[in-house]
ROZALO-537803 format. One line per field, with one value per residue (C-alpha): residue number from 1; residue in one letter; x, y, z. Coordinates in pm, whole numbers. Layout:
N
k: NUM; ...;
r: a; ...;
X: X; ...;
Y: Y; ...;
Z: Z; ...;
This chain:
562
k: 1; 2; 3; 4; 5; 6; 7; 8; 9; 10; 11; 12; 13; 14; 15; 16; 17; 18; 19; 20; 21; 22; 23; 24; 25; 26; 27; 28; 29; 30; 31; 32; 33; 34; 35; 36; 37; 38; 39; 40; 41; 42; 43; 44; 45; 46; 47; 48; 49; 50; 51; 52; 53; 54; 55; 56; 57; 58; 59; 60; 61; 62; 63; 64; 65; 66; 67; 68; 69; 70; 71; 72; 73; 74; 75; 76; 77; 78; 79; 80; 81; 82; 83; 84; 85; 86; 87; 88; 89; 90; 91; 92; 93; 94; 95; 96; 97; 98; 99; 100; 101; 102; 103; 104; 105; 106; 107; 108; 109; 110; 111; 112; 113; 114; 115; 116; 117; 118; 119; 120; 121; 122; 123; 124; 125; 126; 127; 128; 129; 130; 131; 132; 133; 134; 135; 136; 137; 138; 139; 140; 141; 142; 143; 144; 145; 146; 147; 148; 149; 150; 151; 152; 153; 154; 155; 156; 157; 158; 159; 160; 161; 162; 163; 164; 165; 166; 167; 168; 169; 170; 171; 172; 173; 174; 175; 176; 177; 178; 179; 180; 181; 182; 183; 184; 185; 186; 187; 188; 189; 190; 191; 192; 193; 194; 195; 196; 197; 198; 199; 200; 201; 202; 203; 204; 205; 206; 207; 208; 209; 210; 211; 212; 213; 214; 215; 216; 217; 218; 219; 220; 221; 222; 223; 224; 225; 226; 227; 228; 229; 230; 231; 232; 233; 234; 235; 236; 237; 238; 239; 240; 241; 242; 243; 244; 245; 246; 247; 248; 249; 250; 251; 252; 253; 254; 255; 256; 257; 258; 259; 260; 261; 262; 263; 264; 265; 266; 267; 268; 269; 270; 271; 272; 273; 274; 275; 276; 277; 278; 279; 280; 281; 282; 283; 284; 285; 286; 287; 288; 289; 290; 291; 292; 293; 294; 295; 296; 297; 298; 299; 300; 301; 302; 303; 304; 305; 306; 307; 308; 309; 310; 311; 312; 313; 314; 315; 316; 317; 318; 319; 320; 321; 322; 323; 324; 325; 326; 327; 328; 329; 330; 331; 332; 333; 334; 335; 336; 337; 338; 339; 340; 341; 342; 343; 344; 345; 346; 347; 348; 349; 350; 351; 352; 353; 354; 355; 356; 357; 358; 359; 360; 361; 362; 363; 364; 365; 366; 367; 368; 369; 370; 371; 372; 373; 374; 375; 376; 377; 378; 379; 380; 381; 382; 383; 384; 385; 386; 387; 388; 389; 390; 391; 392; 393; 394; 395; 396; 397; 398; 399; 400; 401; 402; 403; 404; 405; 406; 407; 408; 409; 410; 411; 412; 413; 414; 415; 416; 417; 418; 419; 420; 421; 422; 423; 424; 425; 426; 427; 428; 429; 430; 431; 432; 433; 434; 435; 436; 437; 438; 439; 440; 441; 442; 443; 444; 445; 446; 447; 448; 449; 450; 451; 452; 453; 454; 455; 456; 457; 458; 459; 460; 461; 462; 463; 464; 465; 466; 467; 468; 469; 470; 471; 472; 473; 474; 475; 476; 477; 478; 479; 480; 481; 482; 483; 484; 485; 486; 487; 488; 489; 490; 491; 492; 493; 494; 495; 496; 497; 498; 499; 500; 501; 502; 503; 504; 505; 506; 507; 508; 509; 510; 511; 512; 513; 514; 515; 516; 517; 518; 519; 520; 521; 522; 523; 524; 525; 526; 527; 528; 529; 530; 531; 532; 533; 534; 535; 536; 537; 538; 539; 540; 541; 542; 543; 544; 545; 546; 547; 548; 549; 550; 551; 552; 553; 554; 555; 556; 557; 558; 559; 560; 561; 562;
r: m; k; t; r; k; l; l; s; g; a; v; r; l; a; a; l; p; l; a; m; a; g; a; f; n; v; a; m; a; q; q; a; a; p; e; m; t; a; e; e; k; a; t; a; k; k; i; y; f; e; r; c; a; g; c; h; g; v; l; r; k; g; a; t; g; k; n; l; e; p; h; w; s; k; k; l; p; d; g; t; t; q; e; g; g; t; l; k; l; g; q; n; r; l; e; k; i; i; a; y; g; t; e; g; g; m; v; n; f; d; d; i; l; t; k; e; e; i; s; l; m; a; k; y; l; q; n; t; p; d; v; p; p; e; f; s; m; q; d; m; l; a; t; w; k; v; i; v; p; v; e; q; r; p; k; k; q; m; n; k; f; n; l; k; n; m; f; s; v; t; l; r; d; t; g; e; v; a; l; i; d; g; d; t; k; e; i; r; s; i; v; k; t; g; y; a; v; h; i; s; r; l; s; a; s; g; r; y; v; y; v; i; s; r; d; g; r; l; s; l; i; d; l; w; m; e; k; p; a; v; v; a; e; v; k; v; g; y; d; a; r; s; v; d; t; s; k; f; k; g; f; e; d; k; y; a; v; a; g; s; y; w; p; p; q; y; v; i; m; e; g; d; t; l; k; p; l; k; i; v; g; t; r; g; m; t; v; d; g; e; y; h; p; e; p; r; v; a; s; i; v; s; s; q; i; k; p; e; w; v; i; n; i; k; e; t; g; q; i; k; l; v; d; y; s; d; i; k; n; l; k; e; t; t; i; e; s; a; k; f; l; h; d; g; g; w; d; a; s; k; r; y; f; l; v; a; a; n; a; s; n; k; i; a; v; v; d; t; k; e; g; k; l; a; a; l; v; d; t; k; k; i; p; h; p; g; r; g; a; n; f; k; h; p; q; f; g; p; v; w; a; t; g; h; l; g; a; d; v; i; t; l; i; g; t; a; p; n; d; a; k; y; k; s; n; a; w; k; v; v; q; e; i; k; h; i; g; s; g; n; l; f; v; k; t; h; p; k; s; k; h; l; w; a; d; a; p; q; n; p; e; r; s; i; a; e; s; v; a; v; w; d; m; a; d; l; s; k; p; k; k; v; l; n; v; a; k; d; s; g; l; p; e; t; k; a; i; r; r; a; v; h; p; e; y; s; a; d; g; s; e; v; w; v; s; l; w; g; g; k; t; d; q; s; a; i; v; v; y; d; d; k; t; l; t; v; k; k; v; i; t; d; p; k; m; i; t; p; t; g; k; f; n; v; f; n; t; q; h; d; i; y;
X: -132; -140; -396; -303; -518; -624; -600; -937; -1032; -983; -621; -545; -321; -495; -337; -394; -684; -529; -730; -543; -204; -17; -106; -83; 263; 398; 257; 419; 742; 782; 733; 1045; 1058; 1203; 1594; 1802; 2172; 2328; 2377; 2004; 1911; 2128; 1965; 1614; 1662; 1794; 1497; 1250; 1403; 1402; 1051; 851; 962; 798; 439; 473; 747; 1076; 924; 673; 381; 213; 48; -54; 48; -71; 97; 391; 507; 555; 283; 11; 256; 373; 162; 70; 262; 5; 34; -302; -349; -630; -671; -952; -1074; -742; -590; -231; -53; 233; 504; 285; 32; 300; 453; 124; 63; 399; 388; 28; -28; -354; -664; -554; -306; 17; 154; 254; 612; 647; 791; 1019; 1155; 1283; 1096; 1390; 1376; 982; 1061; 1316; 1091; 817; 1078; 1200; 847; 811; 1130; 1130; 1223; 1564; 1551; 1782; 2008; 1935; 2082; 2194; 2327; 2681; 2596; 2426; 2726; 2958; 2773; 2748; 2958; 2977; 3112; 3105; 3120; 2864; 3112; 3255; 2910; 2809; 2673; 2425; 2295; 2605; 2387; 2136; 1896; 1515; 1525; 1140; 1063; 1353; 1243; 1410; 1334; 1409; 1588; 1487; 1696; 2042; 2012; 2040; 1832; 1823; 1767; 1586; 1528; 1151; 1198; 1443; 1373; 1751; 1913; 2134; 2280; 2257; 2318; 2437; 2213; 2071; 1885; 1531; 1474; 1123; 1067; 1231; 1145; 1262; 1403; 1184; 1417; 1398; 1781; 1824; 1691; 1653; 1612; 1553; 1633; 1476; 1837; 1797; 2035; 1940; 2126; 2118; 2159; 2259; 2089; 2293; 2613; 2732; 2626; 2399; 2560; 2521; 2682; 2619; 2475; 2398; 2222; 1933; 1857; 1844; 1508; 1340; 1074; 1005; 1170; 1089; 1212; 1133; 916; 776; 893; 1230; 1311; 1365; 1637; 1731; 1630; 1534; 1352; 1362; 1157; 1275; 1105; 1378; 1454; 1115; 1238; 1270; 1583; 1618; 1903; 2084; 1907; 2226; 2473; 2230; 2431; 2210; 2090; 1814; 1676; 1320; 1186; 827; 782; 475; 94; -134; -468; -614; -411; -168; 214; 386; 758; 788; 583; 735; 760; 516; 518; 599; 476; 589; 346; 332; 139; 336; 694; 567; 593; 309; 467; 244; 320; 184; 142; 14; -235; -97; -35; 243; 256; 602; 693; 1067; 1082; 1294; 1439; 1602; 1266; 1074; 689; 481; 118; -38; -337; -515; -646; -653; -435; -226; -126; 61; 66; -135; -114; -265; -594; -606; -614; -285; -465; -604; -373; -547; -396; -479; -528; -523; -583; -869; -1009; -1019; -888; -772; -814; -598; -673; -330; -436; -631; -402; -665; -827; -1117; -1271; -1214; -1380; -1458; -1359; -1338; -1048; -707; -699; -344; -342; 14; -29; -379; -516; -714; -963; -1303; -1592; -1874; -2123; -1952; -1695; -1344; -1239; -946; -894; -754; -722; -717; -505; -811; -1096; -1151; -1272; -1136; -1280; -1356; -1386; -1513; -1282; -1454; -1563; -1569; -1747; -2113; -2206; -2010; -1946; -2229; -1994; -1694; -1511; -1767; -1721; -1925; -1841; -1677; -1551; -1513; -1143; -1025; -918; -788; -417; -397; -75; -110; -392; -283; -395; -269; -437; -413; -519; -876; -795; -756; -503; -476; -252; -313; 54; -34; -324; -212; -372; -121; -329; -459; -118; 48; -239; -363; -688; -759; -1082; -1245; -1310; -1622; -1754; -1636; -1903; -1621; -1286; -1227; -943; -748; -369; -168; 160; 361; 226; 257; 615; 690; 925; 917; 677; 861; 783; 739; 477; 598; 394; 267; 342; 300; 168; 362; 278; 520; 551; 303; 63; 89; 237; 202; 504; 423; 709; 709; 860; 991; 1221; 1569; 1705; 1434; 1452; 1253; 1101; 905; 632; 542; 175; 43; -222; -482; -455; -361; -122; 237; 496; 815; 947; 1246; 1474; 1832; 2053; 2139; 1785; 1688; 1349; 1234; 947; 863; 915; 917; 892; 1088; 851; 514; 696; 832; 500; 288; 104; -95;
Y: -2671; -2304; -2086; -1708; -1459; -1146; -826; -639; -332; -135; -179; -163; 82; 417; 742; 1067; 1281; 1546; 1827; 1738; 1644; 1989; 2057; 1711; 1645; 1945; 1803; 1453; 1596; 1707; 1356; 1145; 849; 511; 541; 330; 275; 345; -21; -98; 183; 41; -305; -172; 52; -263; -466; -192; -143; -516; -594; -285; 18; -142; -127; 151; 399; 523; 824; 600; 801; 487; 359; 1; -9; 227; 550; 465; 791; 827; 1080; 800; 512; 675; 676; 1004; 1136; 989; 635; 660; 562; 804; 1172; 1324; 997; 907; 576; 591; 248; 231; -48; -326; -274; -228; -542; -742; -581; -669; -1017; -1127; -918; -734; -835; -569; -792; -741; -1068; -1213; -1149; -1383; -1662; -1406; -1200; -1285; -1156; -920; -796; -733; -540; -336; -258; -132; 119; 208; 319; 550; 728; 979; 839; 956; 1110; 915; 1107; 1194; 1000; 1218; 1136; 1147; 905; 674; 690; 594; 257; 175; -105; -267; -618; -752; -489; -516; -594; -879; -1036; -1340; -1267; -1592; -1787; -1988; -2233; -2506; -2397; -2352; -1984; -1935; -2187; -2049; -1908; -1609; -1696; -1456; -1602; -1323; -1349; -1427; -1152; -1379; -1496; -1863; -1928; -2262; -2463; -2513; -2834; -3029; -2834; -2788; -2476; -2350; -2039; -1871; -1504; -1256; -968; -726; -783; -922; -891; -763; -824; -981; -818; -905; -721; -693; -953; -1178; -1187; -978; -1018; -720; -778; -504; -530; -344; -221; -30; -239; -313; -617; -697; -1090; -1195; -1531; -1603; -1676; -2025; -1978; -1668; -1402; -1046; -824; -473; -339; 7; 142; 346; 452; 330; 141; 26; -207; -134; -169; -230; -154; -12; -262; -33; -127; 59; 116; -282; -315; 64; 191; 58; 244; 194; 361; 427; 423; 624; 876; 923; 932; 720; 685; 614; 408; 258; -82; -281; -114; 33; 372; 643; 881; 1100; 1120; 1233; 1320; 1240; 1472; 1680; 1718; 1435; 1393; 1532; 1859; 1785; 1809; 1481; 1444; 1062; 977; 624; 475; 171; -16; 49; -147; -80; -19; -215; 24; 364; 439; 504; 359; 376; 480; 456; 693; 539; 835; 1093; 871; 994; 778; 905; 811; 888; 923; 790; 864; 1190; 1173; 1496; 1663; 1417; 1431; 1313; 1301; 1309; 1111; 1165; 842; 755; 671; 447; 299; -30; -306; -379; -527; -514; -643; -885; -657; -473; -132; -80; -90; -169; -70; -102; 198; -21; 240; 362; 27; 99; -24; 262; 169; 388; 367; 421; 460; 774; 874; 923; 763; 526; 441; 396; 70; 39; -310; -491; -405; -366; -488; -652; -791; -859; -830; -979; -1239; -1215; -1483; -1493; -1566; -1794; -1526; -1185; -1217; -1083; -1008; -936; -1048; -900; -1073; -873; -843; -728; -949; -1296; -1245; -1257; -964; -976; -666; -658; -539; -542; -185; -212; -543; -494; -828; -720; -361; -302; -497; -295; -168; -294; -562; -850; -1106; -1166; -1527; -1638; -1713; -1945; -1628; -1283; -1209; -1296; -1162; -1313; -1445; -1634; -1791; -1869; -1871; -2240; -2309; -2364; -2284; -1973; -1993; -1764; -1761; -1639; -1607; -1291; -1482; -1540; -1899; -2150; -2383; -2085; -1922; -2249; -2320; -2223; -2232; -2318; -2267; -2425; -2105; -2271; -2282; -2014; -2096; -2256; -2349; -2671; -2788; -2632; -2743; -2744; -2678; -2722; -3092; -3159; -3053; -3345; -3125; -3174; -2928; -2621; -2379; -2098; -2065; -2175; -1945; -2046; -1779; -1663; -1914; -1898; -2086; -2247; -2115; -2366; -2334; -2700; -2644; -2400; -2340; -2232; -2125; -2247; -1948; -2068; -1915; -1828; -2140; -2379; -2573; -2400; -2560; -2474; -2724; -2786; -2891; -3027; -2771; -3033; -3283; -3034; -3301; -3278; -3313; -3237; -3057; -2835; -2856; -2747; -2632; -2306; -2249; -2027; -1848; -1851; -1626; -1442; -1660; -1522; -1730; -1574; -1603; -1524; -1209; -1090; -1092; -1007; -1327; -1341;
Z: 3374; 3474; 3363; 3287; 3474; 3301; 3507; 3530; 3353; 3682; 3665; 3284; 3153; 3093; 2944; 3139; 2983; 2781; 2977; 3298; 3135; 3176; 3553; 3657; 3505; 3698; 3999; 3933; 3827; 4192; 4328; 4364; 4146; 4263; 4283; 4049; 4005; 3669; 3609; 3680; 3446; 3175; 3228; 3218; 2917; 2707; 2810; 2745; 2372; 2327; 2473; 2506; 2280; 1952; 2108; 2354; 2162; 2287; 2439; 2589; 2458; 2343; 2017; 1989; 2350; 2609; 2738; 2966; 3071; 3467; 3521; 3565; 3703; 4019; 4337; 4490; 4796; 5046; 4889; 4722; 4355; 4237; 4168; 3971; 3863; 3703; 3803; 3932; 3935; 4164; 4180; 4293; 4027; 3757; 3861; 3817; 3477; 3344; 3488; 3377; 3081; 2980; 2787; 2530; 2382; 2612; 2684; 3027; 3085; 3406; 3188; 2997; 3267; 3638; 3936; 3972; 3613; 3649; 3971; 3778; 3508; 3735; 3891; 3548; 3408; 3712; 3595; 3309; 2990; 2826; 2477; 2249; 2006; 1655; 1372; 1069; 710; 841; 1129; 865; 611; 885; 955; 579; 459; 120; 203; -154; -431; -715; -976; -767; -715; -921; -1279; -1249; -972; -853; -637; -733; -455; -580; -481; -531; -246; 5; 317; 533; 886; 1155; 1471; 1677; 2000; 1829; 1559; 1262; 979; 872; 498; 485; 159; 122; -76; 137; 487; 504; 661; 374; 541; 864; 820; 1103; 1100; 1359; 1679; 1631; 1250; 1206; 822; 518; 179; -184; -444; -769; -936; -652; -607; -306; 32; 277; 622; 884; 1249; 1539; 1635; 1293; 1105; 714; 575; 205; 139; -226; -301; -609; -409; -385; -4; 38; 269; 344; 83; 227; 528; 694; 1028; 943; 1285; 1649; 1609; 1298; 1156; 777; 443; 88; -256; -597; -813; -1090; -1446; -1501; -1148; -1054; -783; -810; -473; -135; 134; 526; 783; 1147; 1487; 1619; 1476; 1329; 960; 642; 412; 47; -45; -367; -398; -451; -216; 39; 19; 184; -64; 109; 461; 520; 869; 968; 1259; 1264; 1342; 1395; 1213; 1532; 1501; 1772; 1753; 1803; 1868; 1770; 1444; 1374; 1016; 1081; 749; 389; 60; -286; -566; -894; -1071; -1000; -913; -550; -201; 54; 389; 697; 984; 1313; 1553; 1311; 1136; 797; 499; 271; -114; -209; -571; -617; -987; -896; -541; -586; -610; -389; -414; -136; -119; 240; 308; 640; 811; 1164; 1463; 1516; 1184; 1206; 929; 608; 263; -81; -196; -467; -745; -610; -644; -299; 17; 347; 682; 1052; 1240; 1555; 1835; 1651; 1585; 1203; 882; 638; 258; 14; -351; -478; -867; -748; -473; -204; 74; -20; 312; 691; 803; 1157; 1313; 1659; 1877; 1793; 1439; 1350; 1001; 920; 564; 564; 362; 8; -90; -269; -27; -134; -44; -58; -338; -298; 66; 265; 625; 953; 1288; 1610; 1926; 2131; 2006; 1939; 1565; 1217; 1029; 662; 444; 87; -157; -518; -559; -958; -965; -1049; -858; -535; -512; -240; -7; -90; 208; 466; 717; 556; 819; 1156; 1204; 1556; 1634; 1922; 2126; 2096; 2054; 1672; 1496; 1136; 913; 593; 286; -69; -428; -455; -110; 30; 380; 605; 875; 1187; 1511; 1858; 2016; 2198; 2401; 2784; 2770; 2698; 2498; 2271; 2229; 2142; 1859; 1541; 1374; 1028; 840; 526; 325; 172; 518; 767; 1022; 1271; 1249; 1044; 1273; 1568; 1552; 1871; 1724; 2054; 2068; 1702; 1733; 1964; 2178; 2566; 2743; 2889; 3165; 2904; 2656; 2322; 2099; 1769; 1536; 1176; 948; 604; 275; 45; -306; -457; -166; -65; 280; 586; 797; 1163; 1403; 1770; 1952; 2292; 2549; 2451; 2613; 2512; 2197; 1915; 1604; 1274; 1220; 857; 768; 464; 360; 211; 494; 794; 909; 1009; 715; 894; 1233; 1157; 1458; 1479; 1793; 1587; 1514; 1828; 1868; 1501; 1448; 1109; 805; 441; 127; -140; -419; -218; -45; -390; -560; -258; -228; 94;
């Protein structure tokens, strides 16, 4: 079995120091980048969008991933790789980084891309990135489709499915979502969406599923139909990740909001038709006082205590509390936190929102009742919580957990500032649990479970990337069990690493579903475990179920249970 070798710190990606950037960029611009044909550039742009832009940005200025502008990637005219102490990488080193990954959480691509594609991408990174066009209200309206008008939709649920235990499963590489019955484990519908759906979110009523794709397409699925299907869609930009709905009493299902990576903006829409109503740009100054041309909308959550969305702007490090009670006279409260904001979730009380500022190695805590920052909590390298996990620690009381891309720990933060017994632990790291490795993307538990689950799909070691760890929350000293999901699937071993990703509970907390994300041509699977015994209950496979990644249980997603 091949072991992945990490590159040493000397060849990790490094951004150019700001003090040198201006003069050095001019010098580097005068150097010839590797030549590429129009066809090669088109191929590389597609690969970059699908595989790289999410972490490194459309303009390659970096965020979760490092800066990828050509001023550091090209060798100097004399063939050397060093000037003024700044590392210049060049073709060979770029190819190695792309092939083998880095210890900062970037996966190896040598089992995803061919050698020719890796070489092509190394050339592409030494060329100046193109600036994509803007996307206006007119552009957005031109993509808007109401496939089934509201008046023609069912007045009641027309199928006999247990919708509370339905799972919306992303089929990443086919641009589809599989709706899987959590009771029978049968695929009830496969719905065409956009490329690589990032998340699924539920309307307040639980009737509609909103799925947002990385190519900017937002699809609205009606679960009440005899066979659930898309009833409306719109393209909100060229690249997107986040969506949520209005959940406050009196606004249920009225609005949806989606955020774009490019152009940097968010759009408010009608909740049942997706008709765009208002676009708000996010370009501006960072918390450090520097202008940024690409502040992407990283994540959005909907408050249940106010008519408000929490909108996290990645590059600026600013958190927007957006009051949607009057969208004609929209009010934003801007909270300064830290860069670069990514994913996050609610604490158990649903008052406090915790979000990773992963490039700053911090968790920002927002008090949404008071509308202000409650704390900035220092953590280990590159926190990546997904939505996190809430439970009551036997010693420290209520805590919220996050994993890390760049460290082999699970961090527990106290979340009870108003509890006399535990308030001294509030917004502090109370414990770091040893994980099986770095490269974690998701941690998960459930109010009816005694277990905490964590994956490590971004780890370069096959045995780690293909496994999940499970802890008994009464004793967190070490994992109760490490489950090799790839072996448990019973599928034949493949050349590509099959990454175990995104544990998700059933509505009643009795099962945990884990995706086995293989290569595009490999058989993928979802392995369903009994949460009490940690044994396999079912392996869900189907020729149409290609590269499953995120899975979103309807009831848990609707009620922010994690």
